[in-house]
N, C-alpha and C positions, 0 to 999 in steps of 0.2 A: 477492610484494608485492602484486599484483592478479591477478585471474582473467581471462585472455584470453577464455576461454569465456563468462564472464559479461558481458564488455563486447560481445561479438558478439550474445548474446542481446538485450541492452538496446538496442543501437544498431539492429540490423537486424530482429530478430523482434519487438520490441515498438515502438519509436520509429519504425521505418521510415525512418531517416535518409537512406537512398538516394534517396527521394523528393524529398529537398531539391534534388538535381541537375536537377529539372524547373524550378526557380526561376532566373531570369537570372543572379542573382548567383553561384550555384553551378553553373552550366551546364558549366563546364569540368572539372568533377570527376566522379568515378565511384566505385563501391565499391573499385575497384582502387586509386585515389589516397588514399581514406580508410584502407584497409588498410596501404598503404605507410607512411603517416605514423604510424600506430599501432605497426607492427612496428619502425620506426626508433626510435621513442620507448621501447618496450620494451627494445630491444637496448642503447640508450645508457644509459638508466636503470640496466638491470642491471649493465653493464660499467664504467660510469664514475661513476655517482652512488651506487649501493648499496655498493660495496666501501670507500668513504671516509666513510661516514655516522658510524661510530664514531670515526674519526680526527678529524673536525670536532667531535664531541662532547667528546672528551677533551683537545682542544687549542684552548681558547677564543681567540678573538681577543685581541690585546693591542696597545698602542701602543709602537712601537719608539723607540729613542733619537732617531730623526730625526722623531718626531712622526707616523710613518705607521702605519696599522693593519696588522698582520701576521696572516695567515691561513695555514694549511696549504697547501703548494704544490699538493698534490693537488686540492684544491677549485678553485683557478685553473685547472688543467689541464683538469678536468672541464668546468668552465663554458666554456672555450675551445673544447672539443669541441662543446658545445651550440651555441655561437655559430656554428660552421662549418656546421652542418646547416641553418641558416636557419629553425629551428622558432620563434624568437623572432618571426618575421613570420607565423606560421600563419594568424591570423584577420584580418590587416590587408588593406585594399584593394590590388589589384593595382597601382594607380598610385602607391602608396607603396612598392612593392616586396614587398608581401606575397603570400602563398599564396591569399588569400580563401577559406579554408576556413570551413565552417560552425562556429560557436562550440561546438556540441555535440561535434564532433570534436576541435576544439582543446582543449576541456576534458578529454576522455577521453585525450588525449595527455598534457596536463599532469599528470594523476592518476598516470601511471607515475613521473614524476619526484618528485612529492609523497610517494609511498609509499616510494620508494627513499631520498630524502634530504630530509627536510622543510626543514631549514635551508638547504641548498644551492640548493634550488629557489626560494626566496623572492626572490633577487636578480633572476632574470629575470622572474618573474611580477609583481612590483611594477612593473617597468619596463613591461610590457605594459599594465598598468592606467593608468599615467602617459601612456604615448604614445596610448592609446585616447581619453582625456579631451582631450589637446591636439589630436589629429586632429579631435575633434568641435567644439571651442570656440576653437581657436587661429587666428591669422592665417596666411596663406600663408606669410609670413616665418618665423613661429614653427615651422610644420610643417617647413619645409625646414632650419631651423637646428637643430631639437631632435628632432622626431619621427623624421625619416628616419635619423638615426644611432642612434637607440633601436631602430628596426625592424631595423637592420643588425646590432644587437648590439654596437656600438661604444661607445654611451653607456647608462648605466644610470639609472633614475629612482626617486624616492621621493614620499611624500606626508607633508607636514609640518603636522599639525594641533594636536595636543596640546601643552600647556605645563605646566611643573612645578606652577604654582598652579592650574590650570584642569582638567586631566585631560580627561574627555569633555565638560565644560561649555564648548562652544565659544563661548558667549555672553560668557564672561570672559576670552577671550585679550586679551593686551596688546601683542602684536607690532604695531609700526606701520609703515605705508608712506607715505613722503613723496614726492609728485610732483615731478619735475624739468622744467626747461624743454625738454630734449630728448625728452620723452615717456616716459623711463624713470622708475623709482622707486627709492628707497632704503629698504631694510628693515632694522629694527632690532628685535632681540627674541630670545628663547629658545625653542627647541622641544625637547621631551622624547619619549622612546620612539619614535625614528624609526629604523625597521628599514632596514638597508642604507644608513644615513646617511653612512657614510664607509668607504671601502675603496681598494685599488688593482686592482680586477678589471676596470675599464673606463677608457676615455680621459677621461670625465667623467661626473659625476653631475648630473642635472637634478632639482632639488627643486621640488616644487609646494608653495607655501607660503600658509597662510591669515593674513592680517593686516588691520588696519583703516587705511583711508585716510580723510583728512579729510572730514567732511560726511555721514558714513553714519549717525550716531546710535548709541545704545546697542543692546546685544544683537547677534544673529546677522544682522540686516539691514545692519549696518555692516561686514560682512566681505566682502574682496575676495580674489581669487586671483591669485597671481604665479608666474612662472616665475623661479627663483633658481638659476642653474647654478653649480657649483663652479669651473669655468672659463668665461670669457666666450668669445663666438664667435672673438674674436682671439687667444685663448690666454692672455689675462690672468687671473691668480688672483683670484677673487672673494672678498669678505670674508665667508666662511663658515667657522667654526672648529669643530672637534671639541673639546668640553669634557672628554668622558669617555665610557666604554662602560659600559653597564649589564650586570651579570653575572646570567644567567638560569638557572632550573633545567633549562630545556630550549631546543630551537632555538638551541643555544649557538653554532653557526657562522654564524648571521645577525648581523652586527653590529647592536647596538642602541644608539642613541646619544643624547647630549645635545649640541645644536648651538647655537652663538650666531651670529646674523646681525648684522653690522655693529658688532663690538665693537672693531675696529681691529687685531685680531690679524694680519691678513694685509695686508701692502702689496702693490701690484700687482706680480705676478711672472708670467713665462711658464710654460708647462707643464713646463719643465725644472727649475724652481725658481730659475732664475737671476734676479738683480734685472732688472726691466723698465726699459726706457728711457723708457717712456710716463709723462707727468706723473701725479701722484697725483690721485685724483678729488676734485672740488671740494666735494662733500658727503659727510658720513659715512654710512655703511651699506653694506649689500650691494646691488650693482646688480641690479634686478628688472624684470621685464616683465609688465604687466598681461595677464591673460587675460580676454577678453570685456569686459564692462562693470564699472565699479566698483560695489561693494556688492552684487554678485550672486555672490560667490565660493562661498558655501556651496551654492547650488543647482548650480554647476558641479562642485563636489567631490563632491557626492552621486552624480555620474555614476560616478566612480571608486569611492566608497565602496560603492555598491550592487553594482558589479562585484567589488570586493574582498570583500564580505560573502558572496557566492556562492563566491568563491574560498576563503575561510575554511572555508566548509562542506565544499568539496572537500578542503582540506588535512586537517580533521578526519576526514572519510570515509576518505581514502587511509590515514591512520595507523590508524584502527580496522580497516581491511581488511587492512592488513599484519600487524597483531597477531593478527586472527583466523586468517589462513592460517598464521602461525608456530605458534599454539597447536594447530591441527588437525594439522600436521605432527608437532609434538611428542607430542600424544596418541595418534598412531598407532604411535609407536615406544617410548614409555615404558611399560614394563610394571611394573604394581604392583596388588596385591590380586587378589582372585578373585570371581566373580559371587557375588551374596548367596545363590543357591540350589545353590552348588557342594556337592557330597557329599564329595569327598576333600579334606581339608585339605593334603595333600601335592601337589595338583595344581599345575601351572605357573601363575604370575602371567599376567594377561591384560593386553593393551595398555589403558590407561586410558580409551580412547574407548569401550570396552565398557561402562562404568558409566554409569548412567542420569543422575547429577548432572553428570558431565563432558559428556554429550550436551546436557543442559539448558544449560550454559554455552556450549557451541559453538553451539546453536541460537539462543541470545539474541544472540551476536555476529554470527552470519550474518544474523538478521533487521534488526539495526541497521546493519550496514555494507553489505549489499546494498540494503536499503530506502533508506538515505541516498544511495548512489551512484545509484540510480534517480531519486530526487527531484532530485539535482543536474543529472543529464542532462536530465530533463524541463524544468527551468528553462532550461537552456542551449539547448534547442530552441525554447523560447518566444522567447528572444533572436533567434534566427534567422528566426522567423515575423515578429516585430515589425520586423526589419530589411528584410523583403521584402514587406511588405504596406502598405496605406494604409487610410484611412477608418475604418469601424467595426471592421473585423477588426483593424486595428492598435491601435485604442483598447481593445478587449476584451483583446487579448493583453498589452498594457502594464498594464492594470488587474489581470489575473490574476497577472502576474509581480511587480507591487508588492505584492500580498497574500502571495504565496509567499515573498518575499525574506527577511524576518525569520526564517521558519521554516527555510529552507534554510541559513541561517547558524547558527541557534541549536540546532536539533534534532540535526544531527550533532555539533555541539560538546559536546553534553550526553551523548548516548547512544553515540557512538562512542568517547568517553572512557571510558564505562562498559564498552564492549567492550574496551578496552585493559586495564582493571582485571581484568576477567574472563580476559583472556589471561594475565596474571600468575598468577591463581589456578589456571588449568589447569596451569601449569608448576610449581605449587607453590613451595617454597622456592627453586628454581632461577630462577624468574621474577623473584625480588627481587634477583637479582645482575646485575652488569655484564657477565658473560659471555654472557648472553642478551640478545637485542634487545628484548624486550617491555617491560623497565622503561624504556628510552629512548623507546619509542614513547609510553608514558604520559606521561613528562615533556614530550616534545615536544607532545603533544596538549593539556596542561593549560593552554597559553596561549589556545587557541581559543575558549573561553566568554568571554574577556576582551576580546581585541583586535577592532577594527573594529566596536565597539559591544557592551557587555556583555550578558549574557543579560537583565538587567533593562531595558537599554535597547531591546533588540529587542522585550521583552514590551510596553513602553509604545508603541512603534511599531505593532505588530500591533493591539493593543486600542484604543489612543488615536487612531490615525489610519487604518490600512490597511482595517480590516473596516467602518469607518463612513464612509468617503470616499464622497462622492456621494450621502449620504442612505442608507447601507448597501449601495451597489452592490458594493462590494468583497467582502463576505461573501456576498451573494446570488450573485455570479458563481462564487465558489469552491464554494458548495453546489450550483449548477447543474452545474458541471463534475463534481463528485463524483457527483452524481445521474445523469448520463448513464452513467457506469461502472456503478453500481448497476443501473440499468435493463437494461443489457446483460448483467450477470452474474445477474440474477434468473431467467432461462431456462436457465441453465447449472447442471446438477445439482450438479457438483462444488463450485461455489463460491456456490451460492444461499443458503446458510445465512450466509455472510460478508456478502453483499450485504444481507441482512435485518438483521444486526447493525450494519452500518455506516449503513444508513439511520435506525435508531433513534437512533444516537448523533449523528448529523449533524443530526436534527431537534431533538435536545436542545441542540445547540450554538447553534442559531439562537435557540430559546426563552430559553436561558440569557444569550446575548449581550443580548437585548432586556431581561431582567431586570436585568442589570448597569448598563445605561445608563438604567434607570428611576429610579435613585437620585436623580437631579437635582443631584449632587455629583460632579464629576470625581474629587475625592480619594478619595471612597468607591468610585466605579467602577473606578479604576486601582489600588486598594490591592492587589489580588491578581492583577495582570496577568501575573505570572510563571506562576501556576497556569493562566491562561487560554492563554498560549503553549504550555506543556507539554501541555494537554488538545488543543488544536487541533493542535499538531505531531503527536501520536499519531494523531488522526483523519486527518490528511493522509497519514501513513505507511501507515496501514491502507488507505487508498484506493490508494496506490501499490502495495501488495502485492496488492490485488484486481486491479489492473491486470496486474501480472506473473503472477498466477495464471490470468488469462484467456489470456494469451499462451502460457502453459505447457500450457493444457488440450488433451487430445487427443495430447500428445507422450509418448513412452515414454523411459525411460532414468534413469539415476542423477542426471544434472544436473537434469532436470525434476522428478524425485521430490523433490530437495533444495529446488527452488524451493517446491514444495507444502508441504513439511514446515516450511519457514521461515514461509510464510503462515500455516499452521496455528498455529505457536507465536505468532505475533503476535496473532492473533485470540483465542487462548485465554489467553494470559498477559499480554499488553500492553494491548491495547484496553480490557479491563475496567477498567484503572487510572483511565481517564477518568471513571468513574462517581463516585467520591468527590470528584474535583477539580470536577466540574460541580456536585455538590451544594453544595460549599463556595462556589463562585462564585455560586450563586443565592441564598445566604443574605445576600449583601452583607456579609460578615464584616468586623468592624473591628479584629480582634485586633492585626494589625500596624500599623494606622493609629493606634490608641489607646495603643500602647506608649509609655511615657514614657522618654526617655533615661536618666533617673535610676535606672531599674531594672536597667540592665545593668552 
């Protein structure tokens, strides 16, 4: 599913995660505690998550006669085992009952579960994002009532943003929040595409819901954020109703729901389902509790969304990595064909890993999956630095993380999906059958370029906001950070050529960005934002591979040789792809902008 050796290399030989224990927040930890968590994660993911991956895929959730969502029993049993380990609390503060692990270690732990069973892992990790947001912006009462049970694994959580008519255009949501005299609100409206929105895996489901409260005005500035639990703190059933389940091509064991808030479906009941003796609520709608201040909901939700975006990148990476390792294993045992220079046509067939084109596909997968994992862990380490510093260092770390986040979400979602496609190709016809895992990895991964902001949305975010923020400080910091690696690599003979290549293309990125924004028309500048995201993403991964090559320099053995081969592949086969993209961007091409809808 993942490579333990690769994780050790990235965490300890490259990122020096052990040095984080010198910071007060992580002082109680050591490499021994980090390794213990990772070993526990590998063991549980291998024994309780991976074996039921196909069962969850082949037995989709459905709504039973009693209106409850039914999932395979084995999924619930595995999630119970996960709950008992306390891993849900890995990165939370000790005062909340958490382990207070570095985020980078927690993310590495999560990757084992994502690789083993993408759909099953989502319930827990959506909850972690929800709890992190409330721990940051919630009141003490909200933290005690909702966060602590989520950290314990008793409650699960969701994020409710999209609506059927609005999709990703949050300015167009219509869900309403009406204030009440007691300080609560009543929510009415419909939310769509809500992952883990209804199930029986936990005592309660804590929904974080975006809605418009009075006085906020049009657009996103009128949006507020609310806690809307399935069950209220006193056990009363809240007016949150499952309308239906969406049936997906992948990630089938994660319920994906259409929810109605405040449609009158649920009268007050206790958790057993018995009629409650409490009087009906005086106002229609689901009971909701404001998070923070009114009309600042989107800024709060971005806390969870940015965390979720990096999480999506990890999910895409984990699936790409699992497919890569599966195809390596298959290629080593599948015999077919003979070397092109074989003299004897009667000689025995060789394992397909001996063929150059199969090695090409394996190297491509390796460069995508290992490059993406390294980027995700790098970003996670930035989260830890951000949390344990202040002043200018914290501001710079935050800025770099802001710039990298759309890349950390979208690049793995695009290229680790391509890795899954290549894994199917390595398997040949067998890879297209349900008897082998790689076809499911592809289906599961196909969601990741869509959710938590599509590829195009991430592109607009990168080019339209992140690289130009602060008068271009975002891009300048990224280039400065890459430049520091280039400077180190320039004096190392084995990678000096890579450093020169990366310097040239990074300089081109800077000049091309200036050219793009010289148009004087944002519509023209952003027309090809996706090409910009893809080119910048490849440049960033090339930088990450240069970092890995530096860490591997001077070390012998097959593992390090493999790192060097993947870096060589990326610089010779992948980085040159940015040339035509940058050429296109520099011309301010209007092909897509000028295309008339009538032409299609």
